[in-house]
C-alpha positions as a Markdown table, in Angstrom:
| # | Residue | x | y | z |
|---|---|---|---|---|
| 1 | Met | 0.0 | 0.0 | 0.0 |
| 2 | Arg | 1.0 | 3.6 | -0.5 |
| 3 | Tyr | -0.5 | 7.0 | -0.4 |
| 4 | Leu | 0.2 | 10.6 | -1.3 |
| 5 | Thr | -1.3 | 13.7 | 0.2 |
| 6 | Ala | -1.9 | 17.1 | -1.4 |
| 7 | Gly | -3.2 | 20.4 | -0.2 |
| 8 | Glu | -2.3 | 23.5 | 1.8 |
| 9 | Ser | -3.5 | 24.5 | 5.2 |
| 10 | His | -5.7 | 27.3 | 3.8 |
| 11 | Gly | -6.3 | 25.8 | 0.4 |
| 12 | Pro | -9.7 | 24.6 | -0.9 |
| 13 | Gln | -9.2 | 21.0 | 0.3 |
| 14 | Leu | -6.8 | 18.2 | 1.4 |
| 15 | Thr | -6.6 | 15.2 | -0.8 |
| 16 | Thr | -5.1 | 11.7 | -0.5 |
| 17 | Ile | -5.0 | 8.8 | -2.9 |
| 18 | Leu | -4.5 | 5.3 | -1.5 |
| 19 | Glu | -3.3 | 2.4 | -3.6 |
| 20 | Gly | -3.0 | -1.3 | -2.8 |
| 21 | Leu | -6.2 | -2.0 | -0.8 |
| 22 | Pro | -7.6 | -5.4 | -1.4 |
| 23 | Ala | -10.9 | -5.7 | -3.2 |
| 24 | Gly | -14.0 | -6.5 | -1.3 |
| 25 | Met | -13.1 | -4.8 | 2.0 |
| 26 | Pro | -16.1 | -3.0 | 3.7 |
| 27 | Leu | -15.5 | 0.7 | 3.9 |
| 28 | Leu | -17.8 | 3.7 | 4.7 |
| 29 | Ala | -17.2 | 7.4 | 5.0 |
| 30 | Ser | -18.3 | 7.1 | 8.7 |
| 31 | Asp | -15.3 | 4.7 | 9.3 |
| 32 | Ile | -13.0 | 7.6 | 8.4 |
| 33 | Asp | -15.0 | 10.5 | 9.9 |
| 34 | Glu | -14.7 | 9.0 | 13.4 |
| 35 | Gly | -10.9 | 9.4 | 13.3 |
| 36 | Leu | -11.1 | 12.9 | 11.8 |
| 37 | Gln | -13.4 | 14.1 | 14.6 |
| 38 | Arg | -11.2 | 12.5 | 17.3 |
| 39 | Arg | -8.2 | 14.4 | 15.8 |
| 40 | Gln | -10.0 | 17.7 | 16.3 |
| 41 | Lys | -10.7 | 17.2 | 20.0 |
| 42 | Gly | -8.4 | 17.7 | 22.9 |
| 43 | Tyr | -7.8 | 20.3 | 25.6 |
| 44 | Gly | -5.5 | 23.1 | 24.4 |
| 45 | Arg | -6.6 | 23.2 | 20.7 |
| 46 | Gly | -6.8 | 26.5 | 18.9 |
| 47 | Arg | -9.6 | 28.4 | 17.1 |
| 48 | Arg | -9.1 | 26.5 | 13.8 |
| 49 | Met | -10.8 | 23.5 | 15.3 |
| 50 | Gln | -14.0 | 25.6 | 15.7 |
| 51 | Ile | -13.8 | 26.7 | 12.1 |
| 52 | Glu | -13.2 | 23.3 | 10.5 |
| 53 | Lys | -15.6 | 20.4 | 11.0 |
| 54 | Asp | -13.7 | 17.7 | 9.1 |
| 55 | Thr | -15.6 | 15.1 | 7.1 |
| 56 | Val | -14.4 | 13.0 | 4.3 |
| 57 | Glu | -15.7 | 12.4 | 0.8 |
| 58 | Ile | -14.8 | 9.1 | -0.9 |
| 59 | Leu | -14.4 | 9.9 | -4.6 |
| 60 | Ser | -13.2 | 6.7 | -6.1 |
| 61 | Gly | -12.3 | 3.1 | -5.4 |
| 62 | Val | -15.3 | 2.2 | -3.3 |
| 63 | Arg | -18.7 | 1.0 | -4.6 |
| 64 | His | -21.7 | 0.2 | -2.5 |
| 65 | Gly | -19.7 | 0.1 | 0.6 |
| 66 | Gln | -16.8 | -2.1 | -0.6 |
| 67 | Thr | -13.4 | -1.4 | -2.0 |
| 68 | Leu | -12.8 | -2.3 | -5.7 |
| 69 | Gly | -9.1 | -2.9 | -5.6 |
| 70 | Ser | -8.5 | 0.4 | -7.5 |
| 71 | Pro | -7.1 | 3.6 | -6.0 |
| 72 | Val | -9.2 | 5.2 | -3.3 |
| 73 | Ala | -9.4 | 9.0 | -3.4 |
| 74 | Leu | -10.4 | 10.8 | -0.2 |
| 75 | Val | -11.1 | 14.6 | 0.1 |
| 76 | Val | -11.5 | 16.8 | 3.2 |
| 77 | Lys | -12.6 | 20.3 | 2.3 |
| 78 | Asn | -11.4 | 23.4 | 4.2 |
| 79 | Asn | -14.3 | 25.5 | 5.3 |
| 80 | Asp | -12.0 | 28.4 | 5.9 |
| 81 | Trp | -11.1 | 28.5 | 2.2 |
| 82 | Lys | -13.7 | 31.2 | 1.4 |
| 83 | His | -11.7 | 33.7 | 3.4 |
| 84 | Trp | -8.4 | 32.8 | 1.6 |
| 85 | Thr | -9.3 | 32.7 | -2.1 |
| 86 | Lys | -7.4 | 35.9 | -3.0 |
| 87 | Ile | -4.4 | 35.0 | -0.7 |
| 88 | Met | -4.1 | 31.3 | -1.7 |
| 89 | Gly | -5.8 | 31.2 | -5.1 |
| 90 | Pro | -4.1 | 29.3 | -8.0 |
| 91 | Glu | -4.6 | 32.1 | -10.6 |
| 92 | Pro | -1.7 | 34.5 | -11.4 |
| 93 | Leu | -1.8 | 37.9 | -9.9 |
| 94 | Glu | -2.5 | 40.9 | -12.1 |
| 95 | Glu | 0.7 | 42.4 | -13.5 |
| 96 | Gly | 2.0 | 45.2 | -11.3 |
| 97 | His | 0.0 | 44.0 | -8.3 |
| 98 | Glu | 2.4 | 41.3 | -7.1 |
| 99 | Asp | 3.5 | 43.3 | -4.0 |
| 100 | Glu | -0.1 | 43.6 | -2.8 |
| 101 | Val | -0.4 | 40.0 | -1.6 |
| 102 | Lys | -2.0 | 40.0 | 1.8 |
| 103 | Arg | -0.4 | 38.2 | 4.8 |
| 104 | Lys | 3.0 | 37.9 | 3.1 |
| 105 | Ile | 5.5 | 36.4 | 5.5 |
| 106 | Thr | 9.1 | 37.4 | 5.5 |
| 107 | Arg | 9.8 | 36.7 | 9.1 |
| 108 | Pro | 10.6 | 33.0 | 9.7 |
| 109 | Arg | 9.4 | 31.4 | 13.0 |
| 110 | Pro | 12.0 | 29.5 | 15.0 |
| 111 | Gly | 11.3 | 25.8 | 15.1 |
| 112 | His | 9.2 | 25.8 | 11.9 |
| 113 | Ala | 10.1 | 24.8 | 8.3 |
| 114 | Asp | 9.8 | 28.5 | 7.2 |
| 115 | Leu | 13.4 | 29.5 | 6.7 |
| 116 | Asn | 14.8 | 26.2 | 5.7 |
| 117 | Gly | 12.0 | 25.7 | 3.2 |
| 118 | Ala | 12.4 | 29.2 | 1.8 |
| 119 | Ile | 16.1 | 28.6 | 1.3 |
| 120 | Lys | 15.5 | 25.2 | -0.3 |
| 121 | Tyr | 12.9 | 26.5 | -2.8 |
| 122 | Gly | 13.8 | 30.1 | -3.1 |
| 123 | His | 10.5 | 31.5 | -1.7 |
| 124 | Arg | 10.6 | 35.1 | -0.7 |
| 125 | Asp | 7.1 | 34.8 | 0.7 |
| 126 | Met | 7.4 | 32.0 | 3.3 |
| 127 | Arg | 3.6 | 31.4 | 3.2 |
| 128 | Asn | 4.5 | 29.1 | 0.3 |
| 129 | Val | 6.3 | 27.0 | 2.9 |
| 130 | Leu | 4.2 | 27.1 | 6.0 |
| 131 | Glu | 0.9 | 26.4 | 4.2 |
| 132 | Arg | 2.2 | 22.9 | 3.3 |
| 133 | Ser | 4.4 | 22.2 | 6.3 |
| 134 | Ser | 1.4 | 22.9 | 8.6 |
| 135 | Ala | 0.1 | 20.1 | 10.8 |
| 136 | Arg | -3.2 | 20.6 | 8.9 |
| 137 | Glu | -1.8 | 18.0 | 6.5 |
| 138 | Thr | -2.2 | 15.3 | 9.2 |
| 139 | Thr | -6.0 | 15.5 | 8.6 |
| 140 | Val | -5.7 | 13.3 | 5.5 |
| 141 | Arg | -3.0 | 11.2 | 7.0 |
| 142 | Val | -5.6 | 10.4 | 9.7 |
| 143 | Ala | -8.1 | 9.7 | 6.9 |
| 144 | Ala | -5.6 | 7.2 | 5.3 |
| 145 | Gly | -4.9 | 5.7 | 8.7 |
| 146 | Ala | -8.6 | 5.3 | 9.4 |
| 147 | Val | -8.9 | 3.1 | 6.3 |
| 148 | Ala | -5.9 | 1.1 | 7.6 |
| 149 | Lys | -7.6 | 0.8 | 11.0 |
| 150 | Lys | -10.7 | -0.6 | 9.4 |
| 151 | Leu | -8.7 | -3.3 | 7.6 |
| 152 | Leu | -6.9 | -4.1 | 10.9 |
| 153 | Ser | -10.1 | -4.4 | 12.8 |
| 154 | Leu | -11.5 | -6.9 | 10.3 |
| 155 | Val | -8.5 | -9.2 | 10.8 |
| 156 | Gly | -8.5 | -9.0 | 14.6 |
| 157 | Val | -6.0 | -6.3 | 15.3 |
| 158 | Ser | -7.0 | -3.6 | 17.8 |
| 159 | Ile | -5.2 | -0.3 | 18.2 |
| 160 | Val | -5.4 | 2.6 | 20.7 |
| 161 | Ser | -3.5 | 5.8 | 21.5 |
| 162 | His | -3.3 | 7.7 | 24.8 |
| 163 | Val | -1.3 | 10.5 | 26.4 |
| 164 | Val | 1.3 | 9.5 | 29.0 |
| 165 | Glu | 2.9 | 12.9 | 29.6 |
| 166 | Ile | 2.1 | 16.6 | 29.1 |
| 167 | Gly | 4.5 | 19.4 | 30.2 |
| 168 | Gly | 6.4 | 17.1 | 32.5 |
| 169 | Ile | 3.3 | 15.7 | 34.2 |
| 170 | Lys | 3.3 | 11.9 | 33.9 |
| 171 | Ala | 0.5 | 9.4 | 34.0 |
| 172 | Asn | 0.7 | 6.4 | 36.2 |
| 173 | Leu | -1.2 | 3.7 | 34.3 |
| 174 | Asp | -2.8 | 0.6 | 35.6 |
| 175 | Pro | -0.9 | -2.3 | 33.8 |
| 176 | Thr | -4.1 | -4.4 | 33.9 |
| 177 | Leu | -6.1 | -2.1 | 31.6 |
| 178 | Thr | -7.1 | -3.7 | 28.4 |
| 179 | Ile | -7.1 | -1.9 | 25.0 |
| 180 | Glu | -10.9 | -1.6 | 25.3 |
| 181 | Asn | -10.5 | 0.0 | 28.8 |
| 182 | Leu | -8.0 | 2.5 | 27.4 |
| 183 | Lys | -10.3 | 3.4 | 24.5 |
| 184 | Glu | -13.2 | 4.1 | 26.8 |
| 185 | Met | -11.2 | 6.1 | 29.3 |
| 186 | Thr | -9.3 | 8.2 | 26.8 |
| 187 | Glu | -12.3 | 9.1 | 24.8 |
| 188 | Leu | -13.8 | 10.6 | 28.0 |
| 189 | Ser | -10.7 | 12.5 | 28.9 |
| 190 | Pro | -10.1 | 16.1 | 27.6 |
| 191 | Val | -6.4 | 15.3 | 27.5 |
| 192 | Arg | -6.8 | 11.7 | 26.2 |
| 193 | Cys | -5.2 | 10.4 | 29.4 |
| 194 | Ala | -6.2 | 7.2 | 31.2 |
| 195 | Asp | -5.0 | 8.4 | 34.6 |
| 196 | Thr | -7.7 | 10.6 | 36.0 |
| 197 | Ser | -5.5 | 11.6 | 39.0 |
| 198 | Val | -3.3 | 13.7 | 36.7 |
| 199 | Glu | -5.8 | 14.9 | 34.2 |
| 200 | Gln | -6.6 | 18.1 | 36.0 |
| 201 | Lys | -2.9 | 18.9 | 36.5 |
| 202 | Met | -2.3 | 18.5 | 32.7 |
| 203 | Met | -5.2 | 20.8 | 31.9 |
| 204 | Glu | -3.8 | 23.4 | 34.4 |
| 205 | Ala | -0.4 | 23.2 | 32.8 |
| 206 | Ile | -2.0 | 23.8 | 29.4 |
| 207 | Asp | -3.9 | 26.8 | 30.8 |
| 208 | Asn | -0.8 | 28.3 | 32.3 |
| 209 | Ala | 1.1 | 27.9 | 29.1 |
| 210 | Lys | -1.7 | 29.7 | 27.2 |
| 211 | Lys | -1.9 | 32.4 | 29.8 |
| 212 | Asn | 1.9 | 33.0 | 29.4 |
| 213 | Gly | 1.7 | 33.0 | 25.6 |
| 214 | Asp | 3.7 | 29.8 | 25.6 |
| 215 | Ser | 3.2 | 26.1 | 24.5 |
| 216 | Ile | 4.0 | 22.7 | 26.0 |
| 217 | Gly | 4.7 | 19.2 | 24.6 |
| 218 | Gly | 4.5 | 15.7 | 25.8 |
| 219 | Val | 4.6 | 12.0 | 25.1 |
| 220 | Val | 2.0 | 9.8 | 23.5 |
| 221 | Glu | 1.7 | 6.0 | 23.3 |
| 222 | Val | 0.2 | 3.7 | 20.7 |
| 223 | Ile | -0.7 | 0.1 | 21.5 |
| 224 | Ala | -1.7 | -2.5 | 19.0 |
| 225 | Ser | -2.7 | -6.1 | 19.9 |
| 226 | Gly | -3.5 | -9.0 | 17.7 |
| 227 | Met | -0.7 | -8.7 | 15.1 |
| 228 | Pro | 0.5 | -12.2 | 14.1 |
| 229 | Ala | 4.1 | -13.1 | 14.9 |
| 230 | Gly | 6.7 | -12.8 | 12.2 |
| 231 | Val | 5.4 | -9.7 | 10.4 |
| 232 | Gly | 8.3 | -7.6 | 9.1 |
| 233 | Ser | 11.7 | -8.9 | 8.3 |
| 234 | Tyr | 15.3 | -9.2 | 9.6 |
| 235 | Val | 16.9 | -9.8 | 6.3 |
| 236 | Gln | 17.3 | -6.1 | 5.2 |
| 237 | Tyr | 17.4 | -2.8 | 7.1 |
| 238 | Asp | 14.6 | -1.3 | 5.1 |
| 239 | Arg | 12.2 | -4.2 | 5.6 |
| 240 | Lys | 12.3 | -4.0 | 9.5 |
| 241 | Leu | 8.9 | -3.1 | 10.7 |
| 242 | Asp | 10.1 | -1.3 | 13.8 |
| 243 | Ala | 12.2 | 1.0 | 11.6 |
| 244 | Lys | 9.1 | 1.8 | 9.5 |
| 245 | Leu | 7.0 | 2.5 | 12.6 |
| 246 | Ala | 9.8 | 4.8 | 13.9 |
| 247 | Ala | 9.9 | 6.7 | 10.7 |
| 248 | Ala | 6.1 | 7.1 | 10.7 |
| 249 | Ile | 6.1 | 8.5 | 14.2 |
| 250 | Ile | 9.0 | 10.9 | 13.5 |
| 251 | Ser | 7.3 | 12.1 | 10.3 |
| 252 | Ile | 4.4 | 13.6 | 12.3 |
| 253 | Asn | 4.8 | 17.4 | 12.7 |
| 254 | Ala | 6.7 | 18.4 | 15.9 |
| 255 | Phe | 7.7 | 14.8 | 16.9 |
| 256 | Lys | 11.3 | 14.5 | 17.9 |
| 257 | Gly | 11.7 | 11.1 | 19.4 |
| 258 | Val | 10.4 | 7.5 | 19.4 |
| 259 | Glu | 10.8 | 4.4 | 21.5 |
| 260 | Phe | 9.4 | 0.9 | 21.8 |
| 261 | Gly | 8.5 | -0.9 | 25.0 |
| 262 | Ile | 10.7 | 0.4 | 27.8 |
| 263 | Gly | 12.6 | 2.3 | 25.2 |
| 264 | Phe | 15.5 | 4.4 | 26.4 |
| 265 | Glu | 15.2 | 3.0 | 29.8 |
| 266 | Ala | 16.9 | -0.1 | 28.4 |
| 267 | Ala | 20.2 | 1.8 | 28.4 |
| 268 | Arg | 20.0 | 1.9 | 32.2 |
| 269 | Lys | 19.1 | -1.7 | 32.9 |
| 270 | Pro | 21.0 | -5.1 | 32.7 |
| 271 | Gly | 20.0 | -7.5 | 29.9 |
| 272 | Ser | 18.1 | -9.7 | 32.3 |
| 273 | Glu | 15.7 | -6.8 | 32.9 |
| 274 | Val | 15.3 | -5.8 | 29.3 |
| 275 | His | 14.6 | -9.0 | 27.3 |
| 276 | Asp | 11.4 | -10.9 | 27.4 |
| 277 | Glu | 11.5 | -14.6 | 28.4 |
| 278 | Ile | 9.7 | -17.0 | 26.0 |
| 279 | Ile | 6.9 | -19.3 | 27.3 |
| 280 | Trp | 4.6 | -21.7 | 25.5 |
| 281 | Ser | 1.1 | -23.0 | 26.1 |
| 282 | Glu | -1.2 | -25.2 | 24.1 |
| 283 | Asp | -3.9 | -22.5 | 23.9 |
| 284 | Glu | -1.7 | -19.5 | 23.0 |
| 285 | Gly | 1.4 | -21.0 | 21.5 |
| 286 | Tyr | 4.6 | -18.9 | 22.1 |
| 287 | Thr | 4.2 | -15.8 | 24.2 |
| 288 | Arg | 6.5 | -13.7 | 26.5 |
| 289 | Lys | 6.5 | -13.4 | 30.3 |
| 290 | Thr | 6.9 | -9.6 | 29.8 |
| 291 | Asn | 6.7 | -7.1 | 27.0 |
| 292 | Arg | 9.6 | -4.8 | 27.7 |
| 293 | Leu | 10.6 | -4.8 | 24.0 |
| 294 | Gly | 7.2 | -3.6 | 22.9 |
| 295 | Gly | 6.2 | -6.5 | 20.7 |
| 296 | Met | 9.2 | -6.1 | 18.3 |
| 297 | Glu | 12.2 | -8.4 | 18.1 |
| 298 | Gly | 14.7 | -8.5 | 15.2 |
| 299 | Gly | 12.6 | -6.1 | 13.1 |
| 300 | Met | 9.5 | -8.4 | 13.3 |
| 301 | Thr | 6.4 | -8.7 | 15.5 |
| 302 | Ser | 6.7 | -11.2 | 18.3 |
| 303 | Gly | 2.9 | -11.6 | 18.7 |
| 304 | Met | 2.9 | -9.5 | 21.9 |
| 305 | Pro | 1.2 | -6.1 | 21.8 |
| 306 | Ile | 3.1 | -3.5 | 19.9 |
| 307 | Val | 3.9 | -0.5 | 22.2 |
| 308 | Val | 5.4 | 2.6 | 20.6 |
| 309 | Arg | 5.8 | 6.1 | 22.0 |
| 310 | Gly | 6.5 | 9.4 | 20.4 |
| 311 | Val | 7.8 | 12.6 | 21.9 |
| 312 | Met | 6.2 | 15.8 | 20.8 |
| 313 | Lys | 8.0 | 19.1 | 21.3 |
| 314 | Pro | 6.0 | 22.3 | 22.2 |
| 315 | Ile | 4.5 | 23.9 | 19.2 |
| 316 | Pro | 6.8 | 26.6 | 18.1 |
| 317 | Thr | 4.1 | 29.2 | 17.1 |
| 318 | Leu | 4.0 | 31.2 | 20.2 |
| 319 | Tyr | 1.8 | 34.2 | 21.3 |
| 320 | Lys | 5.0 | 35.2 | 23.2 |
| 321 | Pro | 7.0 | 35.0 | 20.0 |
| 322 | Leu | 10.7 | 34.3 | 19.9 |
| 323 | Met | 13.2 | 36.5 | 18.0 |
| 324 | Ser | 13.9 | 36.1 | 14.4 |
| 325 | Val | 15.2 | 38.0 | 11.4 |
| 326 | Asp | 13.3 | 39.5 | 8.5 |
| 327 | Ile | 14.7 | 37.9 | 5.3 |
| 328 | Asp | 14.1 | 41.1 | 3.3 |
| 329 | Ser | 15.3 | 43.8 | 5.7 |
| 330 | Lys | 17.6 | 41.5 | 7.7 |
| 331 | Glu | 16.4 | 43.3 | 10.8 |
| 332 | Ala | 15.5 | 41.5 | 14.1 |
| 333 | Phe | 11.8 | 41.0 | 14.8 |
| 334 | Ser | 9.5 | 39.1 | 17.0 |
| 335 | Ala | 8.4 | 36.1 | 14.9 |
| 336 | Ser | 5.0 | 36.3 | 13.3 |
| 337 | Val | 2.0 | 34.4 | 14.8 |
| 338 | Glu | -0.4 | 32.2 | 12.9 |
| 339 | Arg | -3.4 | 30.6 | 14.7 |
| 340 | Ser | -2.1 | 28.0 | 17.0 |
| 341 | Asp | -2.7 | 25.5 | 19.8 |
| 342 | Ser | -1.1 | 25.9 | 23.2 |
| 343 | Cys | -0.9 | 22.1 | 23.4 |
| 344 | Ala | -1.7 | 19.6 | 20.6 |
| 345 | Val | -0.5 | 16.5 | 22.4 |
| 346 | Pro | -4.0 | 14.9 | 22.8 |
| 347 | Ala | -4.7 | 15.4 | 19.1 |
| 348 | Ala | -1.2 | 14.2 | 18.2 |
| 349 | Ala | -1.9 | 10.9 | 19.9 |
| 350 | Val | -4.7 | 10.3 | 17.5 |
| 351 | Val | -2.4 | 11.1 | 14.5 |
| 352 | Ala | 0.2 | 8.7 | 15.9 |
| 353 | Glu | -2.5 | 6.0 | 16.2 |
| 354 | His | -3.4 | 6.4 | 12.6 |
| 355 | Val | 0.1 | 6.5 | 11.1 |
| 356 | Val | 1.0 | 3.3 | 13.1 |
| 357 | Ala | -2.2 | 1.7 | 11.9 |
| 358 | Trp | -1.1 | 2.4 | 8.3 |
| 359 | Glu | 2.3 | 0.8 | 8.7 |
| 360 | Leu | 0.9 | -2.3 | 10.4 |
| 361 | Ala | -1.8 | -2.7 | 7.7 |
| 362 | Asn | 0.8 | -2.1 | 5.0 |
| 363 | Ala | 3.1 | -4.8 | 6.5 |
| 364 | Leu | 0.3 | -7.3 | 6.5 |
| 365 | Leu | -0.6 | -6.6 | 2.9 |
| 366 | Glu | 3.0 | -6.9 | 1.9 |
| 367 | Gln | 3.4 | -10.2 | 3.6 |
| 368 | Phe | 0.1 | -11.9 | 2.7 |
| 369 | Tyr | -1.9 | -12.4 | -0.4 |
| 370 | Ser | -3.8 | -9.1 | -0.8 |
| 371 | Asp | -5.8 | -8.9 | -4.0 |
| 372 | Arg | -9.0 | -10.1 | -2.4 |
| 373 | Phe | -9.9 | -9.2 | 1.2 |
| 374 | Asp | -11.5 | -12.6 | 2.0 |
| 375 | Ala | -8.4 | -14.5 | 0.9 |
| 376 | Phe | -6.2 | -12.0 | 2.8 |
| 377 | Ala | -8.1 | -12.5 | 6.0 |
| 378 | Ala | -8.1 | -16.3 | 5.7 |
| 379 | Glu | -4.3 | -16.3 | 5.1 |
| 380 | Ile | -3.7 | -14.3 | 8.3 |
| 381 | Glu | -5.8 | -16.8 | 10.3 |
| 382 | Arg | -3.7 | -19.7 | 8.8 |
| 383 | Gln | -0.5 | -17.9 | 9.9 |
| 384 | Arg | -1.8 | -17.5 | 13.4 |
| 385 | Lys | -2.7 | -21.2 | 13.5 |
| 386 | Phe | 0.7 | -22.1 | 12.1 |
| 387 | Ala | 2.5 | -20.0 | 14.8 |
| 388 | Arg | 0.5 | -21.6 | 17.6 |
| 389 | Glu | 1.3 | -25.1 | 16.4 |
| 390 | Phe | 4.9 | -24.4 | 15.4 |
């Protein structure tokens, strides 16, 4: 499977085209809209979430609620486009009026793609950079991931995301919570956290950041259960599934770190407290006593739940702006401000959930017969049976 996205933050729409889905898979717009709505929630979101009410249109590749095997085109329209037609329109400006462009940006914001992108492409108006580098693009990444989540759910793979830290305030999670428990609790939480004892402290930290014109980041976790063992590969670096998952997490706007299982804590522990002992039972086959490695060994799934975390830095668009330099005058200025969130960690957890879902679904489709969904699902069940009896 593969997909491309297109569209600018304040353009008419965001578009993605997915290729490689099996034919005969049930798929409705409502399967995708749920993920889009979850992405827009979360304490600390900015005014843009009140303007845009994201819903998807399926324009190709699906007929009567089932995929055809041909490319699937998805569109999410930007409601705010009506206010940006002159600023972001595709038609050339009238001769002699080029300097009358509204909201031209010549002051790069620290921490954004503005300056580097302007240097790369030669843009004197950095709106040409920030419109595409905006996290608004994750809207259709979530749409693509929602399709992948649908596929996973139909073959017995469950996935959930939650927030484990915001602004240095850490959640203490009950290790007995199931994925279903986590889903229920996080959907009720304004900060998408399953620890109600720290929920209020996280919201207060977000409020304080907003009051101070600042922003805060955090850590999100994605858990996926039900993946059959042996998905991925050890034979080449670019076929290792954990490497693909790590790349997917880091590709999300503002994410700067990724870890599996106990992650960086493994550097501080002896091997006996890092690796997961193998056990066997007639009912389950091979499992592990623990899951410190987060369901990944040797670039492949172990059959244990996949646990991957991402670190999100504070959003760099501040209402207490940092200093920068105007690329035209070369004078020092306070960096310009676009609409922004004081904390987007809860929403970023939903994005992380969907990009992980995409990589897991893609790995299954690469490894098993995938032209017809019924044959694909049957082959995965055969693999699970094989692993249990191995």
